[in-house]
MARNU-124568 format. One line per field, with one value per residue (C-alpha): residue in three letters; residue number from 0; x, y, z. Coordinates in steps of 0.2 Angstrom, whole numbers. Each point is the difference from the previous one (the first is absolute). Layout:
<sites>
rest: Ala ...
nr: NUM ...
east: X ...
north: Y ...
up: Z ...
</sites>
This chain:
<sites>
rest: Met Gly Pro Ile Phe Val Ala Thr Asn Leu Cys Ile Ile Asn Gln Thr Val Ser Ile Leu Ala Ser Pro Ile Glu Tyr Leu Lys Gly Val Gly Pro Leu Arg Ala Asp Leu Leu Arg Lys Glu Leu Asn Ile Tyr Thr Phe Asp Asp Leu Leu Asn Leu Phe Pro His Arg His Ile Asp Lys Thr Lys Val Ser Lys Ile Ala Ser Ile Asn Phe Gln Thr Glu Tyr Ile Gln Val Thr Gly Lys Leu Glu Phe Leu Glu Thr Ile Gly Asp Gly Arg Gly Lys Arg Leu Ile Gly Gln Leu Arg Asp Asp Thr Gly Val Leu Glu Leu Thr Trp Phe Gln Gly Ile Asn Trp Val Gln Lys Ser Ile Gly Val Gly Asn Thr Tyr Leu Val Phe Gly Lys Thr Gly Phe Phe Asn Asn Lys Pro Gln Ile Val His Pro Glu Ile Glu Leu Phe Val Pro Ala Lys Ala Asp Gly Lys Asn Tyr Leu Glu Pro Val Tyr Pro Ser Thr Glu Lys Leu Lys Ala Arg Ala Leu Asn Gly Arg Gln Ile Ala Lys Leu Thr Tyr Gln Leu Phe Met Gln Leu Gln Pro Ala Asp Ile Ala Glu Asn Val Pro Glu Asp Thr Leu His Lys Tyr Gln Phe Val Lys Arg His Glu Ala Tyr Arg Ala Ala His Phe Pro Gln Thr Gln Glu Glu Tyr Asp Lys Ala Ile His Arg Leu Lys Phe Glu Glu Leu Phe Ile Ala Gln Val Arg Met Asn Leu Val Arg Leu Gln Arg His Lys Ala Ser Arg Gly Ala Val Phe Glu Lys Val Gly Ser Tyr Phe Asn Gly Phe Tyr Asn Asn His Leu Pro Phe Gln Leu Thr Asn Ala Gln Lys Arg Val Leu Lys Glu Ile Arg Gln Asp Thr Ala Lys Gly His Gln Met Asn Arg Leu Leu Gln Gly Asp Val Gly Ser Gly Lys Thr Ile Val Ala Leu Leu Ser Met Leu Leu Ala Ala Asp Asn Gly Tyr Gln Ser Cys Leu Met Ala Pro Thr Glu Ile Leu Ala Asn Gln His Phe Met Gly Leu Ser Thr Leu Leu Lys Gly Thr Gly Ile Glu Leu Arg Ile Leu Thr Gly Ser Thr Lys Ala Lys Glu Arg Arg Glu Ile Leu Ala Gly Leu Leu Asp Asp Thr Ile His Phe Ile Val Gly Thr His Ala Leu Ile Glu Glu Val Val Gln Phe Lys Asn Leu Gly Leu Val Val Val Asp Glu Gln His Arg Phe Gly Val Ala Gln Arg Ala Ala Leu Trp Lys Lys Ala Val Val Pro Pro His Ile Leu Val Met Thr Ala Thr Pro Ile Pro Arg Thr Leu Ala Met Thr Ala Tyr Gly Asp Leu Asp Tyr Ser Val Met Asp Glu Leu Pro Pro Gly Arg Lys Pro Ile Thr Thr Val His Arg Asn Glu Thr Gln Arg Phe Lys Val Met Glu Phe Ile Arg Asp Glu Ile Ala Lys Gly Arg Gln Ala Tyr Ile Ile Tyr Pro Leu Ile Glu Glu Ser Glu Lys Leu Ser Tyr Glu Asp Leu Met Gln Gly Tyr Glu Gln Val Lys Ser Tyr Phe Pro Glu Pro Lys Tyr Ser Ile Ser Met Val His Gly Arg Met Pro Ala Thr Gln Lys Glu Thr Asn Met Asp Arg Phe Val Lys Gly Asp Thr His Ile Met Val Ser Thr Thr Val Ile Glu Val Gly Val Asn Val Pro Asn Ala Ser Val Met Val Ile Glu Ser Ala Glu Lys Phe Gly Leu Ser Gln Leu His Gln Leu Arg Gly Arg Val Gly Arg Gly Ser Glu Lys Ser Phe Cys Ile Leu Leu Thr Gly Ser Arg Val Ser Val Asp Ala Lys Glu Arg Ile Ser Ile Met Cys Ala Thr Asn Asp Gly Phe Lys Ile Ala Glu Lys Asp Leu Glu Leu Arg Gly Pro Gly Glu Ile Glu Gly Thr Arg Gln Ser Gly Ala Leu Asn Phe Lys Leu Ala Ser Ile Val Asn Asp Lys Gln Leu Leu Glu Leu Ala Arg Phe Glu Ala Glu Asn Leu Leu Glu Glu Asp Ile Asp Ile Ile Met Ala Lys Asn Leu Pro Leu Lys Lys Tyr Leu Gln Ser Gln Lys Gly Lys Thr Gly Trp Ser Lys Ile Ser
nr: 0 1 2 3 4 5 6 7 8 9 10 11 12 13 14 15 16 17 18 19 20 21 22 23 24 25 26 27 28 29 30 31 32 33 34 35 36 37 38 39 40 41 42 43 44 45 46 47 48 49 50 51 52 53 54 55 56 57 58 59 60 61 62 63 64 65 66 67 68 69 70 71 72 73 74 75 76 77 78 79 80 81 82 83 84 85 86 87 88 89 90 91 92 93 94 95 96 97 98 99 100 101 102 103 104 105 106 107 108 109 110 111 112 113 114 115 116 117 118 119 120 121 122 123 124 125 126 127 128 129 130 131 132 133 134 135 136 137 138 139 140 141 142 143 144 145 146 147 148 149 150 151 152 153 154 155 156 157 158 159 160 161 162 163 164 165 166 167 168 169 170 171 172 173 174 175 176 177 178 179 180 181 182 183 184 185 186 187 188 189 190 191 192 193 194 195 196 197 198 199 200 201 202 203 204 205 206 207 208 209 210 211 212 213 214 215 216 217 218 219 220 221 222 223 224 225 226 227 228 229 230 231 232 233 234 235 236 237 238 239 240 241 242 243 244 245 246 247 248 249 250 251 252 253 254 255 256 257 258 259 260 261 262 263 264 265 266 267 268 269 270 271 272 273 274 275 276 277 278 279 280 281 282 283 284 285 286 287 288 289 290 291 292 293 294 295 296 297 298 299 300 301 302 303 304 305 306 307 308 309 310 311 312 313 314 315 316 317 318 319 320 321 322 323 324 325 326 327 328 329 330 331 332 333 334 335 336 337 338 339 340 341 342 343 344 345 346 347 348 349 350 351 352 353 354 355 356 357 358 359 360 361 362 363 364 365 366 367 368 369 370 371 372 373 374 375 376 377 378 379 380 381 382 383 384 385 386 387 388 389 390 391 392 393 394 395 396 397 398 399 400 401 402 403 404 405 406 407 408 409 410 411 412 413 414 415 416 417 418 419 420 421 422 423 424 425 426 427 428 429 430 431 432 433 434 435 436 437 438 439 440 441 442 443 444 445 446 447 448 449 450 451 452 453 454 455 456 457 458 459 460 461 462 463 464 465 466 467 468 469 470 471 472 473 474 475 476 477 478 479 480 481 482 483 484 485 486 487 488 489 490 491 492 493 494 495 496 497 498 499 500 501 502 503 504 505 506 507 508 509 510 511 512 513 514 515 516 517 518 519 520 521 522 523 524 525 526 527 528 529 530 531 532 533 534 535 536 537 538 539 540 541 542 543 544 545 546 547 548 549 550 551 552 553 554 555 556 557 558 559 560 561 562 563 564 565 566 567 568 569 570 571 572 573 574 575 576 577 578 579 580 581 582 583 584 585 586 587 588 589 590 591 592 593 594 595 596 597 598 599 600 601 602 603 604 605 606 607 608 609 610 611 612 613 614 615 616 617 618 619 620 621 622 623 624 625 626 627 628 629 630 631 632 633 634 635 636 637 638 639 640 641 642 643 644 645 646 647 648 649 650 651 652 653 654 655 656 657 658 659 660 661 662 663 664 665 666 667 668 669 670 671 672 673 674 675 676 677 678 679 680 681 682 683 684 685 686 687 688 689 690 691 692 693 694 695 696 697 698 699 700 701 702 703 704 705 706 707 708 709 710 711 712 713 714
east: -234 4 7 17 -7 -5 -3 12 8 17 8 -7 4 -6 -14 4 16 -2 4 11 12 4 18 3 6 -17 -7 -2 14 13 8 15 13 -10 -6 18 3 -15 5 18 -4 -17 -3 -15 -3 -18 -16 -3 17 -4 -17 9 13 -9 3 10 -10 -14 0 -15 3 -12 12 15 10 9 19 0 -9 15 8 12 -15 -6 4 -8 -8 -9 3 -2 10 10 18 11 17 8 19 13 13 17 6 4 -8 -4 -10 -18 -15 -7 -17 -10 -19 -10 -18 -8 7 18 13 4 17 -1 15 5 15 -5 -9 6 -1 -17 -7 8 -8 -17 -3 3 3 -16 -13 -11 2 -8 13 0 13 8 5 17 10 17 8 -17 -9 -14 5 -6 13 -6 -18 -14 -4 -12 -8 -14 -18 -14 -11 -15 10 8 -17 4 -13 11 15 16 11 19 9 17 13 19 13 1 -19 0 13 -12 -14 -8 -1 -13 -13 3 -2 -17 -5 4 -10 -14 1 0 -17 -7 4 -8 -18 -6 0 18 4 -9 -6 9 -8 -16 -16 -5 16 -1 -17 4 14 -7 16 -1 0 18 -1 -6 14 13 -7 -1 17 7 -12 -10 -12 1 12 -15 -2 19 0 -15 9 17 -9 -8 15 11 -13 0 19 0 -16 8 16 -9 -11 16 10 -15 -3 18 -2 -17 4 16 -10 -12 12 17 5 9 5 -13 5 -15 6 9 11 14 13 -11 -8 16 9 -15 -2 18 12 -9 11 -14 -19 -6 -7 -18 7 11 -15 -10 13 2 -18 0 14 -8 -16 10 10 -15 -9 10 4 17 2 8 1 10 4 4 5 11 18 -2 -18 4 -2 13 -9 -16 11 7 -17 -6 15 -4 -18 8 10 -15 -7 15 7 17 3 13 4 9 9 9 17 11 0 -19 -1 13 -10 -16 9 7 -17 -10 13 -1 -19 -1 12 -9 -14 7 0 15 5 15 7 6 10 13 14 -7 14 -1 -1 -14 -9 0 -8 -13 -5 -2 -10 -12 -3 -3 -10 11 2 -17 5 14 5 11 4 -1 9 -17 -5 14 -7 10 -10 -15 -13 -10 -15 1 -16 4 11 4 9 7 1 -8 4 18 -4 -5 -16 10 11 -16 -8 15 -5 -18 5 9 -17 -13 -14 5 6 -9 8 3 9 6 5 5 -4 -17 -11 -14 -17 -3 16 -3 -17 7 18 -4 -19 2 7 -8 9 1 5 10 -4 5 17 3 -1 16 6 4 -4 16 3 4 8 7 17 10 19 3 -5 11 11 -15 -6 17 0 -17 6 15 -12 -10 16 4 -16 5 -10 5 -3 -2 6 -7 5 -11 5 -4 1 4 15 7 18 -6 -10 15 11 -14 -1 19 1 -14 9 15 -10 -9 17 6 -15 2 19 7 3 -13 -13 -2 -8 -7 -2 -11 -3 -4 18 6 2 -15 11 7 -18 -7 15 -2 -19 2 12 -13 -14 11 3 19 -1 -9 -4 -5 4 -9 -10 -18 6 -6 -18 -9 4 13 -6 10 -11 15 1 -10 6 -3 8 -4 12 -7 -17 -8 7 -11 -18 -13 -1 19 1 -13 9 17 -8 -7 17 0 -14 1 5 -8 10 -5 6 3 1 9 -3 16 -2 10 -7 -9 -14 -13 -19 -3 14 -6 -17 8 10 -15 -10 14 1 -19 -4 7 -15 7 -17 -3 18 -4 -16 10 14 -13 -7 17 8 -13 -2 13 14 -5 12 -8 -13 -4 4 -16 -15 -8 7 0 -15 -2 -12 -3 12 0 6 -14 -14 -1 -18 -3 12 -10 -16 7 6 -17 -9 13 -1 -19 -1 11 -8 -16 7 18 0 -8 -13 -16 -7 3 18 4 6 13 5 1 12 11 2 4 14 8 19 0 5 15 -10 11 -2 11 -1
north: 234 -3 10 5 12 15 18 11 18 -6 5 14 -3 9 -11 1 -10 -18 -2 -15 12 9 -1 -13 12 7 -16 1 -9 2 18 5 -12 -16 6 1 -18 -7 8 -7 -17 -5 12 7 18 2 -6 -11 -8 -5 -6 -12 -6 -17 -10 -16 -9 2 -5 -9 1 -14 -12 -3 -16 -9 0 -19 -2 6 -14 -2 1 17 15 15 2 12 -2 10 -1 9 6 -8 8 10 0 6 -12 2 16 8 -10 -15 11 -6 2 -16 0 -14 -1 -12 -6 -14 -13 4 13 9 8 17 7 16 4 18 14 -6 17 4 -17 2 17 -7 -16 -4 -16 -5 6 -11 1 -6 -7 -5 -7 -14 -14 -9 -11 4 -14 -9 14 10 18 15 12 18 -3 12 5 11 1 -13 8 -13 2 6 11 11 5 -4 -10 -3 -11 11 4 -2 11 -1 11 3 1 19 2 -11 11 14 -10 -4 -19 -10 3 19 1 -9 15 12 -9 -1 19 1 -9 11 15 -8 -2 -13 12 4 -18 2 -15 -4 -16 2 -4 -14 -9 1 -7 -14 -7 6 10 11 19 8 9 -15 -11 12 1 -19 -2 10 -3 -16 -6 -18 -10 -2 19 2 -14 9 17 -7 -9 16 11 -13 0 19 0 -12 8 18 -7 -9 15 11 -12 -3 18 3 -14 5 19 -5 -10 15 15 -6 1 -15 -5 -9 -17 -2 -14 -17 1 -9 1 -9 -12 -4 -5 -9 -11 -2 2 -4 -14 -9 0 14 -6 5 11 9 2 7 13 5 3 11 10 2 6 12 8 2 12 16 0 -4 -19 -3 -19 -11 -17 -12 -18 -13 -4 -7 4 9 19 5 -7 10 16 -3 -3 17 9 -7 7 17 -2 -4 17 10 1 -4 -11 -2 -14 5 -13 3 -7 -1 -19 -1 14 -10 -16 9 7 -17 -9 14 1 -19 1 15 -6 3 11 17 6 11 -5 8 0 15 -3 9 -10 5 8 18 -2 -13 11 14 -11 -7 18 5 -15 2 18 -3 -16 -12 -10 -9 -8 5 -11 7 4 16 8 1 13 13 16 -2 -15 7 -9 5 -9 -11 -9 -15 -2 -17 -1 -17 -3 16 0 3 18 15 9 16 -12 -7 17 7 -13 5 19 -5 1 14 -13 -11 -17 -16 -8 -19 -5 -18 -9 -18 1 -8 12 -8 6 9 9 5 7 11 5 0 4 16 -10 -11 -17 -16 -17 -13 -16 -12 -7 -2 -17 -10 7 -14 3 2 -14 7 -10 3 -6 3 2 -19 -3 14 -13 -8 18 3 -17 5 16 -9 -12 15 9 -17 2 17 10 14 4 14 -1 14 7 11 19 5 19 1 -10 3 -4 -17 -3 4 -12 -13 2 -1 -16 -7 5 -9 -15 -1 1 -15 -10 7 3 10 -2 -13 11 19 10 19 10 15 10 18 5 -3 15 1 -4 -16 -5 3 -10 -15 0 1 -14 -11 6 -5 -17 3 -5 -15 6 17 3 16 10 5 13 -13 -1 10 0 -12 -12 -15 -14 -12 1 -15 1 13 -4 12 -1 4 0 3 18 5 6 -10 13 1 -19 -1 14 -9 -16 9 2 -18 -10 13 -12 -16 -12 -6 12 -2 11 -6 8 -3 3 -3 -15 12 10 10 -4 16 -5 -18 7 11 -15 -11 12 2 -19 -2 13 10 12 17 7 -13 3 19 -3 -10 12 14 -10 -4 17 13 13 12 -12 -7 6 12 6 18 12 8 4 -15 -12 12 -7 2 -15 -9 -14 -5 -18 -3 11 -7 -2 18 7 -9 7 18 -1 -6 14 13 -6 0 17 8 -9 9 16 3 19 -5 13 -10 5 -16 0 18 -5 -10 14 12 -12 -3 19 2 -14 8 0 -11 -16 -5 -6 -1 -6 -9 15
up: 220 18 14 -7 -13 9 -6 8 -1 6 -16 -11 -18 -16 -5 -19 4 7 19 -5 -9 16 6 13 13 1 7 19 9 -14 -1 -10 8 -2 -17 -6 7 -8 -17 1 7 -8 -14 9 -6 1 9 -16 2 18 -5 -13 13 3 16 -2 12 14 18 7 18 4 -9 11 0 14 0 3 -17 -10 -9 -15 -12 8 -12 8 17 11 19 16 16 13 -5 14 -5 -13 -2 -13 -5 -10 -7 -18 -14 12 11 3 12 8 9 7 -1 11 0 10 -12 -3 -5 -16 -4 -9 -9 -8 -10 -6 8 17 8 -5 6 17 2 -7 11 18 11 9 -13 -9 -19 -16 -11 -19 -11 -10 11 0 12 8 11 -2 8 -9 -5 -10 -7 -2 7 -1 18 9 17 1 2 -2 -15 9 12 -14 -7 -18 -10 -15 -4 4 -15 0 -12 -8 9 1 13 -2 2 15 8 -2 8 -17 0 -9 15 0 -19 3 12 -13 -13 12 2 -19 -1 14 -12 -15 -6 -12 -14 2 -7 -16 -10 -16 -6 -9 10 -11 1 19 0 -12 11 16 4 16 -2 -1 16 9 -8 6 18 1 -8 15 14 -3 13 -7 -11 -13 -1 -3 -14 -9 1 -6 -15 -5 1 -10 -13 0 -3 -14 -8 0 -7 -14 -4 -1 -11 -12 -1 -6 -13 -6 -1 -9 -13 -1 -1 -6 -19 -8 -17 -10 -7 -11 -12 1 -16 -9 13 13 -12 -9 16 7 -16 -5 14 17 7 9 2 13 16 4 14 -13 -12 14 5 -18 -2 16 -7 -17 8 11 -14 -12 11 -1 19 7 4 17 2 12 -8 13 -4 7 -7 -17 -3 -16 4 -12 -15 6 1 -17 -8 9 -8 -17 2 4 -16 -10 5 -3 18 7 15 14 12 16 10 17 -5 -15 0 0 -13 -11 2 -5 -15 -6 3 -9 -15 -3 1 -12 -13 -17 6 -6 18 5 18 9 18 10 17 10 -10 -18 -9 -5 -19 2 13 -13 -13 12 6 -18 -4 14 -5 -19 4 -9 16 5 16 13 14 14 18 10 -15 -8 13 -5 -6 -16 -5 -10 -11 -15 5 16 3 12 14 7 17 6 19 3 19 -4 -7 10 -4 -6 -12 -8 -1 -10 -14 -1 -3 -16 -10 -3 3 15 -6 5 15 3 15 3 15 2 19 2 10 11 -5 16 -1 -18 5 13 -6 -19 0 -9 -15 -12 2 -10 7 -10 9 -13 -7 -18 -7 1 16 13 18 11 13 17 13 18 5 15 3 2 -18 -8 -9 -9 -5 -8 -8 -8 -6 -8 -9 -7 -6 -9 -9 -6 13 12 18 13 18 10 17 11 2 18 0 19 -3 -17 5 6 -16 -11 10 -1 -19 -2 11 -11 -16 6 5 -17 -8 10 -7 -18 -3 -14 -15 -2 7 -1 14 0 15 3 16 6 3 -17 -12 -12 -16 8 6 -18 -8 12 -2 -19 -1 9 -11 -16 8 2 18 8 17 6 19 5 13 -4 -13 -13 7 -13 -19 -4 -14 -3 -8 1 19 8 18 14 17 13 15 17 -7 17 0 -15 -1 -10 -14 -2 -1 -13 -10 1 -6 -15 -7 -5 -10 -14 -14 -6 12 17 14 19 15 15 17 10 19 16 11 12 -8 8 -1 -11 -12 -1 -5 -14 -6 0 -10 -13 -2 -2 -13 -15 0 4 5 13 6 0 10 13 1 3 15 7 -2 -2 -15 6 -4 -17 -13 -13 12 -4 15 0 12 -7 13 15 8 19 3 -16 -6 -18 6 13 -7 -18 0 6 -13 -14 8 1 -18 -6 8 -5 -19 1 8 -13 -15 6 5 -6 5 17 -1 5 17 8 -4 5 18 -9 -12 15 9 -15 -2 18 -2 -15 1 16 -9 -11 -15 -16 -18 -12 -11
</sites>
């Protein structure tokens, strides 16, 4: 294994409990005070937590650059030189510490704005230091702000035959002599107390051999204290695979065991409700994607196990028709269905759309929201109990305890990320046998994100638009072209169309956003004066009733233009709206721009999205706008959004342990994720209970990790 693993009696631990479970204060060099700081600052409670605190870089002391080599293209650099002076300048918030480092080629300025007292105590003028940091220029002179700095000891002289790790630290830790280098000493001490068996293997031997992965204990040692860059790369590759593999095994287990153990209503036949609608009332031919998803739902609901399916599809892909056909399937088998939407407007739109589609089918459909009158509410509650109501559409009102069903068999949840787990679960409990669950989202989810955040669900993708839908033309215009944009809107209104004009809502500056919106509203009114033109306005400060009224007027076509913040992002369906103008488009994320664009193009007429920006736009914003103008494909946009922003910020991402990877990245490690999923699925297909001898190390590891992650399910 190497010199770091040594059998030792430094810490006597009950051998039935892993040494890695030992409290961190028992590690030599820590003690109660440092342990308390490590817990508070870095969440390090045990030896295992320290083992899994990976260095953010390694120092190769043989690779030192000259100060004279720093130029405007240099990003990070490691240099060595003598500290010539150290001086505090300014006071209060403007206080800073300035140092000057000199080598035989030039001078480098070092600057600290924080931790000044600690730095002054830790370094001294006249000593030779090794310095690392991000370079910049101040008054045309090279500078590093908050450099990493330590006394320089030549590589051979310090006796270390490995690349030296540098760990994350904090100002409080540094004040107690626990900077990145001191944490390295503690980690080295940890490895001195460990034996290879303490870092037990958790990946099956045949998988290790198949992909030539290094052993787990070797990987950990080389991730912290590698002797070469190649050794480090192999270690990280193996540990990334392990993270992704364990995550995939966990989620596949949840899904497979749910299939195996959960009860569910059996939809055994396709009857007159489904066939009658399909043959006589279906407004258009189903796409291949819709047919494929219906087949998946049909198979799920016929097995006697609860369906738990995520249906993701771009705006306008026809998810509602798939939901309706699934509800008709439930009715054919004697079961009721409910469709829950996050807002009254969306619930009303679903109700109106379904009412039109279901006319003449014999299906009794009702709607229940917060504004349903008392008499009607009593009728609905009675109808649900005696099974005279087949389908109910509603908002959170459906969750109330007073709402009970005779025979609930299917729950459809629209825009599922708007509801909490507890809210959704309240619906499942309204039936003796758990109802089938179909959750829908119009936010396309990249495959890699779906595999990690939603891997415990069965998920269907609708990647095809119904026939007749015309692609939306998206263009970028800047402030100087505003008059032409308004002229274009005027032309569209003259054709009988409507338009949205959307302003950004910046949470940190809500007051400023409100003022921008009001100024924008007045500006729009100057282009479109009353009484010839009628304008609605909606924003977050408005009372809910006024907001609903203004939106409803636009939905009904009583107003020509909707001036709004992003509150209309999801759910408003106005087929007559043909223009979407997004003001300050550079301030929006890709996913949000795509969602806003999806409010138009919902009818048969040609639609347009105009991205209006200032004249100065950042490189990142230009890239986002360029992508929007190039494609209408929500999945391509979601993939790019994932690359630009990372998984943690994608709207609708589940807050679960699925994304809490220390090393792996679902953006940069796509191939490794596919590999991990493939191996996890193969393993569980062969050994779902993980009882084969070759898989017992994996089972033991999974049992040891129970309760340590935030895994959750839709139901």
